[in-house]
C-alpha positions in Angstrom: -0.1 0.1 0.0 1.4 3.3 -1.0 2.4 6.0 1.7 0.3 9.5 1.7 2.5 12.1 0.7 2.3 15.4 2.4 3.9 17.6 0.1 1.7 20.6 0.2 0.5 20.3 3.9 1.9 22.0 6.8 3.0 20.2 9.6 0.7 21.0 12.6 3.5 20.8 15.6 5.6 23.7 13.4 4.8 27.4 13.8 3.9 29.3 10.7 6.3 32.3 10.5 4.8 35.7 8.7 7.8 37.7 7.0 7.5 41.4 8.7 6.5 43.7 5.8 6.2 47.0 7.7 2.8 48.8 8.2 2.0 47.9 4.8 0.9 44.6 6.2 -1.5 45.9 8.5 -5.2 45.9 8.0 -6.9 49.3 7.7 -8.6 48.7 10.8 -4.9 47.6 12.8 -3.5 51.1 11.3 -6.4 53.0 12.7 -6.1 51.5 16.1 -2.4 51.9 16.1 -2.9 55.3 15.3 -5.6 56.0 17.8 -3.5 54.6 20.4 -0.7 56.6 19.6 -2.5 59.7 19.8 -3.8 58.9 22.9 -0.8 58.2 24.7 0.4 61.2 23.7 -0.5 64.9 25.2 -3.6 66.9 23.7 -3.5 70.6 23.1 -6.6 72.3 24.0 -7.3 75.7 23.0 -10.1 77.5 25.5 -12.0 80.8 24.9 -12.2 82.0 28.4 -14.4 85.0 30.4 -13.7 85.7 33.7 -17.1 87.4 34.1 -20.3 88.2 32.0 -19.2 91.4 31.1 -15.5 91.4 30.6 -13.8 90.8 27.3 -13.1 87.2 26.2 -9.6 85.8 25.5 -7.8 82.2 24.7 -5.6 80.1 26.7 -3.7 77.0 25.7 -3.3 73.9 27.6 -1.7 70.6 26.9 -2.5 67.5 28.7 -2.4 63.7 28.6 -5.8 61.9 27.5 -6.7 58.8 28.9 -7.6 55.7 26.9 -11.3 56.6 26.1 -11.2 60.3 27.3 -13.9 62.5 26.4 -14.0 66.3 26.8 -15.4 66.4 29.9 -13.1 64.1 31.6 -10.1 65.9 29.7 -11.5 69.4 31.4 -12.0 67.5 34.8 -8.2 66.6 34.7 -7.5 70.1 33.8 -9.3 71.3 36.8 -6.9 69.3 39.1 -3.7 70.7 37.7 -4.7 73.8 35.8 -1.7 75.1 34.3 -1.2 76.8 30.7 1.4 75.4 27.9 3.7 78.0 29.0 3.8 76.5 32.8 1.6 79.6 34.1 -0.9 78.5 36.8 -4.4 79.9 35.8 -7.7 79.3 37.9 -9.5 75.8 36.9 -11.9 76.5 33.7 -15.4 76.8 34.6 -17.9 74.2 32.8 -21.1 72.5 33.7 -21.6 68.6 33.4 -23.7 66.3 35.0 -24.8 62.9 33.3 -22.0 62.0 31.5 -24.2 59.9 29.2 -25.9 62.5 27.1 -29.1 62.8 28.7 -28.8 66.2 30.8 -27.6 68.5 28.1 -25.6 70.3 30.4 -22.1 70.3 29.0 -23.1 71.6 25.4 -20.3 73.7 24.0 -18.7 75.1 21.1 -16.1 72.1 20.4 -14.1 72.5 16.9 -16.8 75.1 15.5 -19.3 72.3 16.4 -21.7 72.6 19.0 -22.2 69.5 20.5 -22.4 67.8 24.3 -18.6 67.7 25.6 -19.7 64.0 27.1 -19.9 62.2 23.9 -16.9 63.9 22.2 -14.4 61.5 22.2 -10.6 62.9 21.9 -9.5 60.1 20.0 -12.2 61.5 17.1 -11.2 65.2 17.2 -8.7 67.1 15.2 -6.1 69.0 17.4 -5.5 71.3 18.6 -9.0 70.8 20.2 -10.8 74.3 20.4 -13.6 74.9 23.2 -16.1 78.0 23.1 -19.0 78.7 25.0 -22.4 77.8 23.1 -22.8 80.8 21.3 -26.4 82.9 21.3 -26.7 82.4 25.2 -25.1 84.9 28.0 -21.5 84.3 29.2 -21.5 83.4 33.0 -18.0 82.1 32.8 -15.7 80.5 30.7 -17.7 77.9 29.1 -20.7 78.3 31.2 -23.8 79.9 29.3 -27.4 81.3 30.8 -29.7 79.0 28.9 -32.7 80.7 30.5 -34.0 81.9 27.1 -34.6 78.3 26.4 -36.5 77.4 29.2 -38.8 80.8 29.0 -39.7 80.1 25.6 -40.7 76.7 26.5 -43.0 78.0 29.4 -44.1 80.5 26.3 -45.5 77.7 24.5 -47.0 76.1 27.0 -44.4 73.0 27.0 -46.3 70.8 29.6 -48.9 68.3 30.5 -51.7 69.4 32.5 -52.8 66.8 35.2 -56.4 66.3 35.3 -56.3 63.1 37.8 -57.1 60.7 34.9 -53.7 58.9 36.1 -55.3 58.0 39.2 -57.3 55.5 38.3 -55.7 53.1 35.5 -58.7 52.3 33.8 -59.4 55.7 32.9 -56.2 56.5 31.9 -55.7 57.3 28.2 -53.8 54.7 26.2 -51.6 55.2 23.3 -51.0 52.8 20.7 -47.3 51.7 19.8 -47.3 53.6 16.6 -48.0 56.7 18.0 -45.8 55.9 21.2 -42.8 55.2 18.7 -43.6 58.7 16.9 -43.5 60.5 20.1 -40.8 59.1 21.5 -38.5 60.6 18.9 -39.1 64.2 19.9 -39.2 63.0 23.9 -35.6 62.5 23.4 -34.9 66.6 23.5 -32.4 67.1 26.8 -32.8 70.9 26.3 -28.9 71.5 25.3 -29.5 74.4 23.0 -27.3 72.8 20.0 -30.1 73.5 17.9 -30.6 77.2 19.1 -27.0 77.8 19.0 -26.8 76.8 15.2 -30.4 78.6 14.3 -29.6 81.5 12.3 -32.7 82.8 13.2 -32.6 82.4 17.1 -30.7 85.1 19.2 -31.5 87.0 22.3 -32.7 90.1 20.5 -35.3 88.1 18.4 -38.4 87.2 19.6 -38.5 83.6 17.6 -38.8 80.7 20.3 -36.4 78.3 18.1 -36.7 74.8 17.1 -36.6 73.0 20.4 -39.6 74.6 21.8 -41.5 74.0 18.5 -40.5 70.3 18.6 -42.0 70.0 22.1 -45.3 71.8 21.1 -45.3 69.0 18.5 -44.8 66.4 21.3 -47.4 67.9 24.0 -49.9 68.2 21.3 -49.8 64.8 20.2 -50.3 63.3 23.8 -53.7 62.4 24.9 -53.6 64.8 27.9 -51.7 67.5 25.9 -54.3 67.8 23.9 -56.4 69.7 26.0 -54.6 72.9 25.8 -53.2 72.4 21.8 -54.9 75.6 20.8 -53.3 77.6 23.1 -49.8 76.1 22.1 -50.9 76.6 18.5 -51.8 80.1 19.0 -48.3 81.0 20.8 -46.4 79.9 17.8 -49.0 81.7 15.2 -47.7 85.1 16.5 -44.7 87.1 16.4 -41.7 84.8 17.2 -43.4 81.9 16.1 -43.6 79.3 13.4 -43.3 81.9 10.4 -40.0 83.1 12.0 -38.5 79.6 10.9 -36.0 80.1 7.7 -35.9 76.8 7.1 -32.0 76.8 7.1 -32.3 73.5 8.6 -29.1 74.0 10.5 -30.7 72.4 14.0 -31.4 69.1 12.3 -27.9 68.8 11.2 -26.5 69.4 14.9 -28.8 67.6 17.2 -27.3 65.4 19.1 -30.4 63.3 19.8 -31.0 63.2 15.9 -34.5 64.7 16.5 -36.7 65.1 13.2 -37.2 68.7 14.2 -37.8 70.4 10.7 -40.8 67.3 10.3 -42.0 68.8 13.5 -42.0 72.3 12.2 -43.7 70.9 9.2 -46.0 69.2 11.1 -46.7 72.0 13.2 -47.7 74.3 9.7 -50.5 72.2 8.9 -51.5 72.2 12.7 -51.7 76.1 12.7 -53.4 76.0 9.4 -56.2 74.5 10.8 -56.4 76.2 13.7 -56.6 79.3 11.7 -59.3 77.9 9.6 -61.3 76.8 13.3 -60.6 80.2 14.5 -61.9 81.8 11.0 -65.2 79.5 11.0 -65.6 79.8 15.1 -64.9 76.2 15.3 -62.8 76.5 18.5 
């Protein structure tokens, strides 16, 4: 009986040696991982637009510090707070900024990062171009450094009655209104708003000197009008956005939907409100309530 030949087989017990071919033999994912690791292990340059108090002139300061693996802008600022020394070695006051949840649900840490309004907690250092430029969120008064006063945003929410009236129906679950899965899914898109103000910072029509309530408030009108208990005050909300500073002030730039960190369909909400206000105007004209 003829013995089997193994001319093309590799011995199982012998290791296979792969010739080193330099970085060109690395897969694209491996090259990217190596580049990211090198970048994280190196120092990061921060350029921060600072302001000592609301009426003082802004100025820039540069800092250089190491970023931990997986670090975001908030964690980098927290490290800087522990040892706040400029790139020139000058000790300075800690940088003032807001943060809370670290999970992109509260909106407190929103700021301008490399020219883009976004939450700082979800801005990973490894994904940003350096030097990283940090500025306070535009369109809002600066309190100090990266802290801004977003009272105008919350005042506008009050102006459009962005709340639900409690009528006692929820005390008895048998009388509580029911929401279909389809309606719930549609409403959930708008309920993710965390009042960060990014859409307002990007909107060319919103400013402290203007009456426009902004896309965030309009989206909440859309949400509240769709709620079973929110329909009681639907006409009041629509009247609030039919006047000065309301729906007609939107210039349809669509910057808001581009920068929204929660990907809320803001322009869709505004379009739907256009239909609702038209129907409300007809009701007002012909006495339909």
